[in-house]
N, C-alpha and C positions, 0 to 999 in steps of 0.2 A: 505494500501499498505505500500510497505516496507520503501519509504524513507519520510514517514511520521514518524517514529519512529527516524529517523537520526535527530542530532544538527542541527540548522537554522545556526548557526556560528562554523565552522570546525574550528580547530584550532590544526596546527603542533607547538610545542613549544618546542619539544626533543632536538635540538642544543642549545637554549637561553636554557631550563633548564637543561641541562648539565653543563653550564658555574656557573650559579646561584649556583645551591644545590650541585653541585659538583666540584666547582673547576676548570669544565673544562675536569674532567675524564672522558674518555669512560662509560655509566653506562652496555653498554655488556660486560666490561672488567671481571664482576662478574654477570655470569645469577641468582646466587642465591640472590644477591641485587638488581638486575632489579625490582622486583616487589615493592620493598619501593621507590626506586627513583622516578616509575612512580605513587605512589601513591601521596607521596610529591606532583609531579608534578601535578596532577589532583587538589591537594588541593591549591593551590597557585592559581592556573589558572582558578578554578573553573569549569574545564571539564565536560560538558556530556557525551562525549565517550574518553576513551584514548586511543590511538594508540600506540601498538609494532613495531615498524621499523623495518625492516630486513635489508635495505641497510647499515646503519652504523654495523651492524653485520657482514656483506659480508667483509667491508673494514678490521674491526678491524679481522678475520679471515685470511684472507691474509697478512695483516700486522705480525701477530704474524708465519706466514708459512714462511716469507722472499719471499713473493711473490708479485712484485709491478701490483697492478690491470689494469695499462694501456697497459701491456707486457702480459697480462694471457691469451686472445684470446678468442673466442666462445669455442671452446671445454674444453679451461681451467674453464670456468667459468660454463660450463655445469658440469664440473666435482666436483667442487666446491660446488656448490648447492646440488649436488646430494651424498657429502661425509658425511655418517653415523655420523660422530663426529660433522659434524656442525650441522646435523641436530638434534642429541640430545642435541648438544648446546641451541639450538634457542627453543627448544620444553621442556628444564629447566627454559628458560627466561619467556616463554609463561605459564607455572605452575607457577612461583612465581608472573607474574604479576595477575594471578586470583586470586592467593591466598591473596596477599596484597590488592585488589579493591574491593574485597566484590561482591558485586552485581551492581559495577557500570557497564555500556557497555564497553567492549569491542573489536577493531577493529584492524586490521593487515595492514602494510602499505609496500608496496617494488616497487620499479624499474621495469616499464613497460618492455616489452622486448625491444624497442627502447632504453630505457634509460640505460638500463644493457647491451646492446651492446657499448652505446656511451662510459661506463668506460673500456672497454678492449680491444677495435678497436678503430683504427681510421677510422674517418667518410666514407672514400672511400674505406675502407674495409667490409663495413655494406652492406649487399644485403639481399633481399625477404627470401633464403633458410636461412639464419642463422638468421631473426627474427623470420620465422617461429618453427623453433628449440629451440632458448628462450621461444618461449612464452611457447612449449610445457614441457621443462623442469621447467619453473614456475610453469605451471599445477600443474604439478608430488608433486612439494614441498609445492604448496599448500593443495594438500590431507593430504600431510605426516603430514601437523602440525596443520591441522583441529582439534578443539577440539570443544564441547559443552560451550557454552558462547561466540563464537567469533559472532560477531553481523556483522559484515562488513570488506571487504578487499577492502583497496584503492590503486591505481595505480597511478604513475606518469609515465607523456609520453612525449618525447621529438621531436618523429621522428612521420613525419605523416604516412609514410609508412609503420609502426608496427600496425597502426588502424584495416587494415583487417585480422592481426593474433590474436585478443583477444578470438574468440570463444571457446578457451580450456579452457582459466580464466575464461570466463563469466560462460561457465557449470558448474564450480568447484564452484561458488559460487549461482550459482541456484540449484544446487543440496544439497547443503546443507542448503538453504532458508536464506543465505546472500547477504547483500545487497553490489553492485557493484560500486563503486567510481572511477572516475578517473580527474585525475587533468593532465590538457594540459600545458605545457611549452614551452618555446623555436619558432620553425617552427611549433609546432603541435597546440601552443593557439589559432590561426586562423581558426583552423577547427573545433572546438567545437559545432558549429551549425549541423555538419553532421555524430555527433559522435552518434552511436545508439548502444540499448542493456543496457547500465547503467543507475543505478537509480539517479548518479549524475553526472554530467560532468562541471569542472571547468574549465572556463578559458574567456579571457578577450572577452567584448560585448555579453555575454553568459547571459540568465535570473540567473544562476548560476555563481557569478561573484570571481575574484581572488582581494582580496583585493589590490588597488594601494601600493606599496612600501613608497609614498610621504605621505601617513598617516601616517606614524610613523614620518614622517621628520614636520608635522603642517599643511599639507595641508587640506584644507576641506573633508569632504568625506560622503554624504547621501547616506544609503543603498537603493534602490530601494524595494520599497515595495514588501511583500509575497515572496522575496527573498530569497536566502542562501549566504553565503561567507564561503570563504578560506581565509585560511590567515596563513601564515607561521611568524613565529614571528624573527624578527633580531637577532642573536646572541649575538649582542653585546651592547641591546640596556637597558637604565635604568629599574629595573623594577618597580620601581615607576609609569614610564610614560607606560611601558606596562600595568599596572593594572588600573589606569586611563583610557587609551585607552579604552580596553576592555570591562571596565564597560560603558562606552562613548556608544560603540559600541550595545551593549545590551540593553542599554535602547533605544534606539531608534529601535532596532528588537523587541520590547517586545509589 
């Protein structure tokens, strides 16, 4: 099964690593250097699989073109992710990531259609047609970005309505024999038991769980046996604390 090759401890350390390793500078600002940042991050956190995130590249691209994401609108977002120069920017980052990381497994993470809509529209403006259109646009982006060596696509979703529009994205993952993972947040988190078609679905109360934020504040946490965990490292955390906590969790899950 695809999920058998995925890490038991799924770590999103991009924002944390940007602060610790690059002094807060956005690594996507120079796609030629992105691979070296991801290599350093993988070494620091002992990552089994390294993600290349699309969301910060979207934010940076909009910023660089003088556009406020919140006022972009759905059609503007579709134009952005279809832009040939933007895609070339992403492809260059992926190329340098593969070059720097060698044989280490590589994944691509991006906002799902609901999360994407939430960055460019007010909540009351989001409807099913928009979610459908953004899902199709995102699937086209995945097809454009895929390259041999990408073994997983991870989506982050906050809108439960968007879950019925994931078929185009899942079809791309199946076509390329890549694992499809979803991380549910906000109002979508409680729907994790109803999600189908993904190799892994992370959310509260599920077999695949989100690590509680209180863990970083010292709260006890014992991972359930034979389960997987997803964690997003706090951006402002002390590196020594992060490394100690990661070692603790890996020891418990071994």
